[in-house]
mmCIF file of the C-alpha atoms, coordinates in Angstrom:
data_MODEL
# 
_entry.id   MODEL 
# 
loop_
_atom_site.group_PDB 
_atom_site.id 
_atom_site.type_symbol 
_atom_site.label_atom_id 
_atom_site.label_alt_id 
_atom_site.label_comp_id 
_atom_site.label_asym_id 
_atom_site.label_entity_id 
_atom_site.label_seq_id 
_atom_site.pdbx_PDB_ins_code 
_atom_site.Cartn_x 
_atom_site.Cartn_y 
_atom_site.Cartn_z 
_atom_site.occupancy 
_atom_site.B_iso_or_equiv 
_atom_site.pdbx_formal_charge 
_atom_site.auth_seq_id 
_atom_site.auth_comp_id 
_atom_site.auth_asym_id 
_atom_site.auth_atom_id 
_atom_site.pdbx_PDB_model_num 
ATOM 1   C CA . MET A 1 1   ? 89.220  87.411  89.068  1.00 0.00 ? 1   MET A CA 1 
ATOM 2   C CA . ASP A 1 2   ? 88.971  83.727  88.997  1.00 0.00 ? 2   ASP A CA 1 
ATOM 3   C CA . HIS A 1 3   ? 92.062  83.989  86.061  1.00 0.00 ? 3   HIS A CA 1 
ATOM 4   C CA . ILE A 1 4   ? 94.065  85.798  88.867  1.00 0.00 ? 4   ILE A CA 1 
ATOM 5   C CA . LEU A 1 5   ? 93.157  83.399  91.973  1.00 0.00 ? 5   LEU A CA 1 
ATOM 6   C CA . ASP A 1 6   ? 94.309  80.092  89.679  1.00 0.00 ? 6   ASP A CA 1 
ATOM 7   C CA . TRP A 1 7   ? 97.110  82.951  88.660  1.00 0.00 ? 7   TRP A CA 1 
ATOM 8   C CA . ASP A 1 8   ? 97.900  83.029  92.114  1.00 0.00 ? 8   ASP A CA 1 
ATOM 9   C CA . LYS A 1 9   ? 97.859  79.624  92.913  1.00 0.00 ? 9   LYS A CA 1 
ATOM 10  C CA . GLU A 1 10  ? 100.702 78.617  90.366  1.00 0.00 ? 10  GLU A CA 1 
ATOM 11  C CA . LEU A 1 11  ? 102.772 80.725  91.592  1.00 0.00 ? 11  LEU A CA 1 
ATOM 12  C CA . PHE A 1 12  ? 102.229 79.789  94.504  1.00 0.00 ? 12  PHE A CA 1 
ATOM 13  C CA . LEU A 1 13  ? 103.337 76.501  93.994  1.00 0.00 ? 13  LEU A CA 1 
ATOM 14  C CA . TYR A 1 14  ? 106.252 77.113  91.874  1.00 0.00 ? 14  TYR A CA 1 
ATOM 15  C CA . LEU A 1 15  ? 107.325 79.125  94.678  1.00 0.00 ? 15  LEU A CA 1 
ATOM 16  C CA . ASN A 1 16  ? 106.807 76.900  97.212  1.00 0.00 ? 16  ASN A CA 1 
ATOM 17  C CA . GLY A 1 17  ? 107.950 74.280  95.431  1.00 0.00 ? 17  GLY A CA 1 
ATOM 18  C CA . LEU A 1 18  ? 111.740 75.883  94.926  1.00 0.00 ? 18  LEU A CA 1 
ATOM 19  C CA . SER A 1 19  ? 112.287 75.253  99.292  1.00 0.00 ? 19  SER A CA 1 
ATOM 20  C CA . THR A 1 20  ? 113.897 72.338  99.611  1.00 0.00 ? 20  THR A CA 1 
ATOM 21  C CA . GLY A 1 21  ? 114.558 70.405  102.633 1.00 0.00 ? 21  GLY A CA 1 
ATOM 22  C CA . ASN A 1 22  ? 118.032 72.576  103.025 1.00 0.00 ? 22  ASN A CA 1 
ATOM 23  C CA . TRP A 1 23  ? 116.253 75.824  104.032 1.00 0.00 ? 23  TRP A CA 1 
ATOM 24  C CA . ASP A 1 24  ? 113.256 74.427  106.150 1.00 0.00 ? 24  ASP A CA 1 
ATOM 25  C CA . GLN A 1 25  ? 115.097 75.484  109.052 1.00 0.00 ? 25  GLN A CA 1 
ATOM 26  C CA . PHE A 1 26  ? 115.954 78.762  108.041 1.00 0.00 ? 26  PHE A CA 1 
ATOM 27  C CA . TRP A 1 27  ? 112.483 79.740  106.547 1.00 0.00 ? 27  TRP A CA 1 
ATOM 28  C CA . LEU A 1 28  ? 111.186 78.244  110.021 1.00 0.00 ? 28  LEU A CA 1 
ATOM 29  C CA . PHE A 1 29  ? 112.938 80.850  111.712 1.00 0.00 ? 29  PHE A CA 1 
ATOM 30  C CA . VAL A 1 30  ? 112.536 83.635  109.785 1.00 0.00 ? 30  VAL A CA 1 
ATOM 31  C CA . THR A 1 31  ? 108.941 82.954  109.825 1.00 0.00 ? 31  THR A CA 1 
ATOM 32  C CA . LYS A 1 32  ? 108.462 83.313  113.370 1.00 0.00 ? 32  LYS A CA 1 
ATOM 33  C CA . ILE A 1 33  ? 107.187 86.626  114.981 1.00 0.00 ? 33  ILE A CA 1 
ATOM 34  C CA . GLU A 1 34  ? 109.792 86.504  118.154 1.00 0.00 ? 34  GLU A CA 1 
ATOM 35  C CA . ASN A 1 35  ? 112.890 85.852  116.336 1.00 0.00 ? 35  ASN A CA 1 
ATOM 36  C CA . TRP A 1 36  ? 112.271 89.303  115.522 1.00 0.00 ? 36  TRP A CA 1 
ATOM 37  C CA . ILE A 1 37  ? 112.069 91.190  118.796 1.00 0.00 ? 37  ILE A CA 1 
ATOM 38  C CA . PRO A 1 38  ? 115.754 92.228  118.830 1.00 0.00 ? 38  PRO A CA 1 
ATOM 39  C CA . LEU A 1 39  ? 114.961 94.419  115.762 1.00 0.00 ? 39  LEU A CA 1 
ATOM 40  C CA . TYR A 1 40  ? 112.095 96.266  117.513 1.00 0.00 ? 40  TYR A CA 1 
ATOM 41  C CA . ILE A 1 41  ? 114.418 96.131  119.907 1.00 0.00 ? 41  ILE A CA 1 
ATOM 42  C CA . LEU A 1 42  ? 116.880 97.876  118.260 1.00 0.00 ? 42  LEU A CA 1 
ATOM 43  C CA . PHE A 1 43  ? 114.174 100.452 116.158 1.00 0.00 ? 43  PHE A CA 1 
ATOM 44  C CA . PHE A 1 44  ? 113.586 101.768 119.519 1.00 0.00 ? 44  PHE A CA 1 
ATOM 45  C CA . LEU A 1 45  ? 116.977 102.382 120.510 1.00 0.00 ? 45  LEU A CA 1 
ATOM 46  C CA . LEU A 1 46  ? 117.870 104.189 117.466 1.00 0.00 ? 46  LEU A CA 1 
ATOM 47  C CA . PHE A 1 47  ? 114.561 106.531 117.956 1.00 0.00 ? 47  PHE A CA 1 
ATOM 48  C CA . TRP A 1 48  ? 116.042 107.300 121.530 1.00 0.00 ? 48  TRP A CA 1 
ATOM 49  C CA . LYS A 1 49  ? 119.704 107.342 120.113 1.00 0.00 ? 49  LYS A CA 1 
ATOM 50  C CA . LYS A 1 50  ? 118.890 109.578 117.082 1.00 0.00 ? 50  LYS A CA 1 
ATOM 51  C CA . LEU A 1 51  ? 116.266 111.704 117.786 1.00 0.00 ? 51  LEU A CA 1 
ATOM 52  C CA . SER A 1 52  ? 114.926 114.184 120.674 1.00 0.00 ? 52  SER A CA 1 
ATOM 53  C CA . ARG A 1 53  ? 113.084 112.278 123.586 1.00 0.00 ? 53  ARG A CA 1 
ATOM 54  C CA . LYS A 1 54  ? 109.738 114.004 123.047 1.00 0.00 ? 54  LYS A CA 1 
ATOM 55  C CA . LYS A 1 55  ? 109.925 112.343 119.179 1.00 0.00 ? 55  LYS A CA 1 
ATOM 56  C CA . ALA A 1 56  ? 111.509 109.279 120.343 1.00 0.00 ? 56  ALA A CA 1 
ATOM 57  C CA . LEU A 1 57  ? 108.978 108.680 122.563 1.00 0.00 ? 57  LEU A CA 1 
ATOM 58  C CA . ILE A 1 58  ? 105.426 109.853 120.385 1.00 0.00 ? 58  ILE A CA 1 
ATOM 59  C CA . SER A 1 59  ? 107.941 107.540 117.459 1.00 0.00 ? 59  SER A CA 1 
ATOM 60  C CA . THR A 1 60  ? 108.085 104.556 120.289 1.00 0.00 ? 60  THR A CA 1 
ATOM 61  C CA . ILE A 1 61  ? 104.478 104.920 120.689 1.00 0.00 ? 61  ILE A CA 1 
ATOM 62  C CA . SER A 1 62  ? 103.279 105.448 117.390 1.00 0.00 ? 62  SER A CA 1 
ATOM 63  C CA . THR A 1 63  ? 105.242 102.629 116.523 1.00 0.00 ? 63  THR A CA 1 
ATOM 64  C CA . VAL A 1 64  ? 102.910 100.409 118.682 1.00 0.00 ? 64  VAL A CA 1 
ATOM 65  C CA . THR A 1 65  ? 100.476 101.983 117.811 1.00 0.00 ? 65  THR A CA 1 
ATOM 66  C CA . LEU A 1 66  ? 100.629 100.956 114.442 1.00 0.00 ? 66  LEU A CA 1 
ATOM 67  C CA . MET A 1 67  ? 101.242 97.461  115.000 1.00 0.00 ? 67  MET A CA 1 
ATOM 68  C CA . GLY A 1 68  ? 97.819  97.065  117.049 1.00 0.00 ? 68  GLY A CA 1 
ATOM 69  C CA . VAL A 1 69  ? 95.914  99.234  114.138 1.00 0.00 ? 69  VAL A CA 1 
ATOM 70  C CA . THR A 1 70  ? 97.870  96.504  111.325 1.00 0.00 ? 70  THR A CA 1 
ATOM 71  C CA . LEU A 1 71  ? 96.646  93.901  112.991 1.00 0.00 ? 71  LEU A CA 1 
ATOM 72  C CA . GLY A 1 72  ? 93.213  94.724  113.896 1.00 0.00 ? 72  GLY A CA 1 
ATOM 73  C CA . ILE A 1 73  ? 92.506  95.686  109.679 1.00 0.00 ? 73  ILE A CA 1 
ATOM 74  C CA . THR A 1 74  ? 94.242  92.585  109.137 1.00 0.00 ? 74  THR A CA 1 
ATOM 75  C CA . SER A 1 75  ? 92.242  90.428  111.778 1.00 0.00 ? 75  SER A CA 1 
ATOM 76  C CA . LEU A 1 76  ? 89.082  92.242  109.983 1.00 0.00 ? 76  LEU A CA 1 
ATOM 77  C CA . VAL A 1 77  ? 89.508  91.505  106.579 1.00 0.00 ? 77  VAL A CA 1 
ATOM 78  C CA . LYS A 1 78  ? 90.834  87.924  106.153 1.00 0.00 ? 78  LYS A CA 1 
ATOM 79  C CA . ASN A 1 79  ? 87.671  87.668  108.845 1.00 0.00 ? 79  ASN A CA 1 
ATOM 80  C CA . TYR A 1 80  ? 85.509  89.653  106.020 1.00 0.00 ? 80  TYR A CA 1 
ATOM 81  C CA . VAL A 1 81  ? 87.042  87.717  102.919 1.00 0.00 ? 81  VAL A CA 1 
ATOM 82  C CA . THR A 1 82  ? 87.676  84.544  104.464 1.00 0.00 ? 82  THR A CA 1 
ATOM 83  C CA . ARG A 1 83  ? 90.189  83.030  101.911 1.00 0.00 ? 83  ARG A CA 1 
ATOM 84  C CA . ILE A 1 84  ? 91.782  79.748  103.064 1.00 0.00 ? 84  ILE A CA 1 
ATOM 85  C CA . ARG A 1 85  ? 94.876  79.214  103.543 1.00 0.00 ? 85  ARG A CA 1 
ATOM 86  C CA . PRO A 1 86  ? 97.071  77.182  100.718 1.00 0.00 ? 86  PRO A CA 1 
ATOM 87  C CA . SER A 1 87  ? 97.728  74.370  103.630 1.00 0.00 ? 87  SER A CA 1 
ATOM 88  C CA . ASN A 1 88  ? 94.507  73.424  104.280 1.00 0.00 ? 88  ASN A CA 1 
ATOM 89  C CA . GLU A 1 89  ? 93.186  74.241  100.601 1.00 0.00 ? 89  GLU A CA 1 
ATOM 90  C CA . PRO A 1 90  ? 92.013  70.668  99.760  1.00 0.00 ? 90  PRO A CA 1 
ATOM 91  C CA . ASN A 1 91  ? 92.808  71.290  96.042  1.00 0.00 ? 91  ASN A CA 1 
ATOM 92  C CA . LEU A 1 92  ? 95.826  71.536  96.612  1.00 0.00 ? 92  LEU A CA 1 
ATOM 93  C CA . LYS A 1 93  ? 96.545  69.111  99.495  1.00 0.00 ? 93  LYS A CA 1 
ATOM 94  C CA . GLY A 1 94  ? 99.966  66.844  97.928  1.00 0.00 ? 94  GLY A CA 1 
ATOM 95  C CA . LEU A 1 95  ? 101.042 69.544  96.069  1.00 0.00 ? 95  LEU A CA 1 
ATOM 96  C CA . VAL A 1 96  ? 102.231 72.153  99.494  1.00 0.00 ? 96  VAL A CA 1 
ATOM 97  C CA . ARG A 1 97  ? 105.324 71.666  101.089 1.00 0.00 ? 97  ARG A CA 1 
ATOM 98  C CA . VAL A 1 98  ? 104.038 72.602  104.548 1.00 0.00 ? 98  VAL A CA 1 
ATOM 99  C CA . LEU A 1 99  ? 106.170 73.547  106.950 1.00 0.00 ? 99  LEU A CA 1 
ATOM 100 C CA . GLN A 1 100 ? 103.571 75.666  109.298 1.00 0.00 ? 100 GLN A CA 1 
ATOM 101 C CA . ASP A 1 101 ? 100.095 74.874  109.801 1.00 0.00 ? 101 ASP A CA 1 
ATOM 102 C CA . THR A 1 102 ? 97.825  77.309  111.057 1.00 0.00 ? 102 THR A CA 1 
ATOM 103 C CA . ILE A 1 103 ? 93.876  77.253  111.250 1.00 0.00 ? 103 ILE A CA 1 
ATOM 104 C CA . ASP A 1 104 ? 93.180  80.719  110.787 1.00 0.00 ? 104 ASP A CA 1 
ATOM 105 C CA . PHE A 1 105 ? 92.846  82.744  107.654 1.00 0.00 ? 105 PHE A CA 1 
ATOM 106 C CA . SER A 1 106 ? 95.041  83.264  104.520 1.00 0.00 ? 106 SER A CA 1 
ATOM 107 C CA . PHE A 1 107 ? 93.849  87.103  103.116 1.00 0.00 ? 107 PHE A CA 1 
ATOM 108 C CA . PHE A 1 108 ? 95.658  89.630  104.208 1.00 0.00 ? 108 PHE A CA 1 
ATOM 109 C CA . SER A 1 109 ? 99.133  88.629  105.449 1.00 0.00 ? 109 SER A CA 1 
ATOM 110 C CA . GLY A 1 110 ? 99.625  89.637  108.806 1.00 0.00 ? 110 GLY A CA 1 
ATOM 111 C CA . HIS A 1 111 ? 103.278 89.535  108.695 1.00 0.00 ? 111 HIS A CA 1 
ATOM 112 C CA . SER A 1 112 ? 103.555 90.583  105.822 1.00 0.00 ? 112 SER A CA 1 
ATOM 113 C CA . ALA A 1 113 ? 101.533 94.101  106.613 1.00 0.00 ? 113 ALA A CA 1 
ATOM 114 C CA . VAL A 1 114 ? 103.051 94.952  109.756 1.00 0.00 ? 114 VAL A CA 1 
ATOM 115 C CA . SER A 1 115 ? 106.562 94.064  108.715 1.00 0.00 ? 115 SER A CA 1 
ATOM 116 C CA . PHE A 1 116 ? 106.140 96.800  106.239 1.00 0.00 ? 116 PHE A CA 1 
ATOM 117 C CA . ALA A 1 117 ? 103.939 99.107  108.145 1.00 0.00 ? 117 ALA A CA 1 
ATOM 118 C CA . VAL A 1 118 ? 107.012 99.414  110.984 1.00 0.00 ? 118 VAL A CA 1 
ATOM 119 C CA . SER A 1 119 ? 109.670 98.937  108.307 1.00 0.00 ? 119 SER A CA 1 
ATOM 120 C CA . VAL A 1 120 ? 108.693 102.090 106.687 1.00 0.00 ? 120 VAL A CA 1 
ATOM 121 C CA . PHE A 1 121 ? 107.635 103.951 109.437 1.00 0.00 ? 121 PHE A CA 1 
ATOM 122 C CA . VAL A 1 122 ? 111.332 103.676 110.498 1.00 0.00 ? 122 VAL A CA 1 
ATOM 123 C CA . ILE A 1 123 ? 112.325 104.445 107.253 1.00 0.00 ? 123 ILE A CA 1 
ATOM 124 C CA . LEU A 1 124 ? 110.631 107.877 106.810 1.00 0.00 ? 124 LEU A CA 1 
ATOM 125 C CA . VAL A 1 125 ? 111.346 109.083 110.894 1.00 0.00 ? 125 VAL A CA 1 
ATOM 126 C CA . LEU A 1 126 ? 115.137 107.861 110.563 1.00 0.00 ? 126 LEU A CA 1 
ATOM 127 C CA . LYS A 1 127 ? 116.136 108.682 106.646 1.00 0.00 ? 127 LYS A CA 1 
ATOM 128 C CA . LYS A 1 128 ? 116.836 112.154 107.314 1.00 0.00 ? 128 LYS A CA 1 
ATOM 129 C CA . HIS A 1 129 ? 119.461 110.707 110.625 1.00 0.00 ? 129 HIS A CA 1 
ATOM 130 C CA . THR A 1 130 ? 120.846 107.622 109.624 1.00 0.00 ? 130 THR A CA 1 
ATOM 131 C CA . LYS A 1 131 ? 121.871 106.420 105.694 1.00 0.00 ? 131 LYS A CA 1 
ATOM 132 C CA . TRP A 1 132 ? 121.882 102.658 106.079 1.00 0.00 ? 132 TRP A CA 1 
ATOM 133 C CA . ILE A 1 133 ? 117.990 102.638 107.550 1.00 0.00 ? 133 ILE A CA 1 
ATOM 134 C CA . TRP A 1 134 ? 116.904 101.444 104.157 1.00 0.00 ? 134 TRP A CA 1 
ATOM 135 C CA . LEU A 1 135 ? 118.497 98.158  104.854 1.00 0.00 ? 135 LEU A CA 1 
ATOM 136 C CA . VAL A 1 136 ? 115.627 97.676  106.826 1.00 0.00 ? 136 VAL A CA 1 
ATOM 137 C CA . LEU A 1 137 ? 113.307 96.749  103.817 1.00 0.00 ? 137 LEU A CA 1 
ATOM 138 C CA . ILE A 1 138 ? 115.116 93.387  103.554 1.00 0.00 ? 138 ILE A CA 1 
ATOM 139 C CA . TRP A 1 139 ? 113.573 92.079  106.596 1.00 0.00 ? 139 TRP A CA 1 
ATOM 140 C CA . PRO A 1 140 ? 109.866 92.523  105.799 1.00 0.00 ? 140 PRO A CA 1 
ATOM 141 C CA . PHE A 1 141 ? 110.867 90.777  102.137 1.00 0.00 ? 141 PHE A CA 1 
ATOM 142 C CA . LEU A 1 142 ? 112.239 87.930  104.164 1.00 0.00 ? 142 LEU A CA 1 
ATOM 143 C CA . PHE A 1 143 ? 109.251 87.525  106.088 1.00 0.00 ? 143 PHE A CA 1 
ATOM 144 C CA . ALA A 1 144 ? 107.140 88.229  104.226 1.00 0.00 ? 144 ALA A CA 1 
ATOM 145 C CA . LEU A 1 145 ? 108.682 85.614  101.373 1.00 0.00 ? 145 LEU A CA 1 
ATOM 146 C CA . SER A 1 146 ? 108.784 83.081  104.330 1.00 0.00 ? 146 SER A CA 1 
ATOM 147 C CA . ARG A 1 147 ? 105.196 82.922  104.529 1.00 0.00 ? 147 ARG A CA 1 
ATOM 148 C CA . ILE A 1 148 ? 105.515 81.061  100.959 1.00 0.00 ? 148 ILE A CA 1 
ATOM 149 C CA . PHE A 1 149 ? 108.150 78.856  101.702 1.00 0.00 ? 149 PHE A CA 1 
ATOM 150 C CA . VAL A 1 150 ? 106.145 77.408  104.957 1.00 0.00 ? 150 VAL A CA 1 
ATOM 151 C CA . GLY A 1 151 ? 103.208 77.033  102.633 1.00 0.00 ? 151 GLY A CA 1 
ATOM 152 C CA . VAL A 1 152 ? 101.089 79.344  104.444 1.00 0.00 ? 152 VAL A CA 1 
ATOM 153 C CA . HIS A 1 153 ? 100.224 82.306  102.230 1.00 0.00 ? 153 HIS A CA 1 
ATOM 154 C CA . TYR A 1 154 ? 99.641  83.228  98.507  1.00 0.00 ? 154 TYR A CA 1 
ATOM 155 C CA . PRO A 1 155 ? 101.453 85.692  96.741  1.00 0.00 ? 155 PRO A CA 1 
ATOM 156 C CA . SER A 1 156 ? 98.773  88.228  96.763  1.00 0.00 ? 156 SER A CA 1 
ATOM 157 C CA . ASP A 1 157 ? 98.218  87.702  100.674 1.00 0.00 ? 157 ASP A CA 1 
ATOM 158 C CA . LEU A 1 158 ? 102.124 89.754  101.083 1.00 0.00 ? 158 LEU A CA 1 
ATOM 159 C CA . LEU A 1 159 ? 101.101 91.745  98.598  1.00 0.00 ? 159 LEU A CA 1 
ATOM 160 C CA . VAL A 1 160 ? 98.089  93.319  99.547  1.00 0.00 ? 160 VAL A CA 1 
ATOM 161 C CA . GLY A 1 161 ? 99.946  93.570  103.237 1.00 0.00 ? 161 GLY A CA 1 
ATOM 162 C CA . ALA A 1 162 ? 102.589 94.868  102.075 1.00 0.00 ? 162 ALA A CA 1 
ATOM 163 C CA . ILE A 1 163 ? 100.629 97.510  100.282 1.00 0.00 ? 163 ILE A CA 1 
ATOM 164 C CA . VAL A 1 164 ? 98.691  97.662  103.850 1.00 0.00 ? 164 VAL A CA 1 
ATOM 165 C CA . GLY A 1 165 ? 101.432 98.491  105.619 1.00 0.00 ? 165 GLY A CA 1 
ATOM 166 C CA . ILE A 1 166 ? 103.514 100.699 103.776 1.00 0.00 ? 166 ILE A CA 1 
ATOM 167 C CA . SER A 1 167 ? 100.027 103.096 103.492 1.00 0.00 ? 167 SER A CA 1 
ATOM 168 C CA . LEU A 1 168 ? 99.559  102.834 106.928 1.00 0.00 ? 168 LEU A CA 1 
ATOM 169 C CA . ALA A 1 169 ? 102.910 103.779 107.419 1.00 0.00 ? 169 ALA A CA 1 
ATOM 170 C CA . ILE A 1 170 ? 102.542 106.540 105.809 1.00 0.00 ? 170 ILE A CA 1 
ATOM 171 C CA . ILE A 1 171 ? 99.664  107.509 107.007 1.00 0.00 ? 171 ILE A CA 1 
ATOM 172 C CA . SER A 1 172 ? 101.245 107.607 110.532 1.00 0.00 ? 172 SER A CA 1 
ATOM 173 C CA . LYS A 1 173 ? 104.531 109.310 109.473 1.00 0.00 ? 173 LYS A CA 1 
ATOM 174 C CA . ARG A 1 174 ? 101.600 111.841 108.045 1.00 0.00 ? 174 ARG A CA 1 
ATOM 175 C CA . ILE A 1 175 ? 99.843  112.304 111.632 1.00 0.00 ? 175 ILE A CA 1 
ATOM 176 C CA . LEU A 1 176 ? 103.133 112.608 113.648 1.00 0.00 ? 176 LEU A CA 1 
ATOM 177 C CA . ARG A 1 177 ? 104.527 115.299 111.561 1.00 0.00 ? 177 ARG A CA 1 
ATOM 178 C CA . THR A 1 178 ? 101.273 117.104 112.674 1.00 0.00 ? 178 THR A CA 1 
ATOM 179 C CA . ILE A 1 179 ? 101.967 115.940 116.460 1.00 0.00 ? 179 ILE A CA 1 
ATOM 180 C CA . VAL A 1 180 ? 105.284 117.007 116.689 1.00 0.00 ? 180 VAL A CA 1 
# 
């Protein structure tokens, strides 16, 4: 396990070190949740445009519920695992480009989990109605990557967050199928 954690730190330091000052404002914009609210609104509008009223309502409620459940699970795991963020890791001081500091724990990434959960759920709901819906996946990849460039997550935090989010989206879609 130590070998995996060492590899994770090395990969983080490499990727974090690729960022230059020219991109700082971009990554700071991408990493802020509130900047993605228009995308969530677009998802809900697509539900209401492409689906029946009943399916749109249930899909909207399911998306909001999925976000809450994902955040709840993330919080429980973070407080159980208590992995220190790279920006707060004493052994990495001076090695990490820190653009955003936060005091809570790192494993696993809530940004990654929620963005992948919502994106995959939206894709599963709308794939028969919208050809380009797969482009939605650009969002969680950028969102997750931003967490490395601002200095607050290791790659494994993002990978596990993505796996959890995708899994919860699939489970939510299966539950939705039994309702609608």
